[in-house]
N, C-alpha and C positions, 0 to 999 in steps of 0.2 A: 504494500500500500504506500502510495506516495505521501510524503509529508507536506502538509499545507501550512503556510504561514498565515496566521490569522491576526487581525488587528482587533483590539478591544474597542467596542463602540462606546462613544461618549454620549451621555444624556444629560442635558442641562435645562433647568427651569429658570427663565429670566426672573430676577428678583421682583420686578413689578407684578409678574404673574403669581409669585409666591404670596405677596401681600393680598392680592385679590382672592386667591385660593383660601387663605386664612379667614378673610372676611366672610366669604360665602360659607365656608365650613362652620363658622360661628353662628351664622344665621340659621343654618340647617339644624345645628345642635339645639339652638333655642326653640325652634319650631317643634322639634321632636319632644323636647322637655315639656313644652306647654301642652302638648297633646297627651302627655302621660307615658310616652315611650321611653325606653332606655336608649338614649342617643348613641352611646358607644356600640351597643349590640346592633342597632339598626344601620349605622354607618358602616360597620364591619361587614354586615350582610350585603350591603350594596357594593362595597369594594370587591368582595369575593365573587359575587354573582353578576354584578353590573345590572341587576334588576332594580329599576327605579321604584317599584312598589314597596321596597323597604323604607322609602322616604315619604313622609306625609305630604299632602298637597297644601297643608296649613301654611299660611304666609308665603305661598309660592315656592316652598322648599324643594319640591320635586323638579320644578323647572330650573331652579338654581343649581341643583346637583348635576343636571345635564349639561350645564355650561362648563363644568370642570372635566378636563382630560384625566382619566384614571391614572395614567403614569405620573402626571404632574401632582395629582393629589397624593399618591403614595410617596413621591420624592419629598414633598413638603412635610408630610407626616413623619417620615424617617429622619429628615434633617432636624425637625423640632424635637423628636424623641432623643436623638443623640446630642442635641444642644450645639449643633454646628450651623 
């Protein structure tokens, strides 16, 4: 088998998109809380499945989550979790 040289792909989220992602995620979290859902469980369900029915329509949260690219959302969450 021939050896293939592979380049590692780079994925970057522009910082202005990160701020928008955080703002939208906070709005979604608040909407889920207001409706009595566990926001963490619902958002994780959405991230895993990309099924928007995990997110309530309350305060337009479902439309907001659809504005976010799932890769950008995961990158933002990971960076915040790691504190970088």
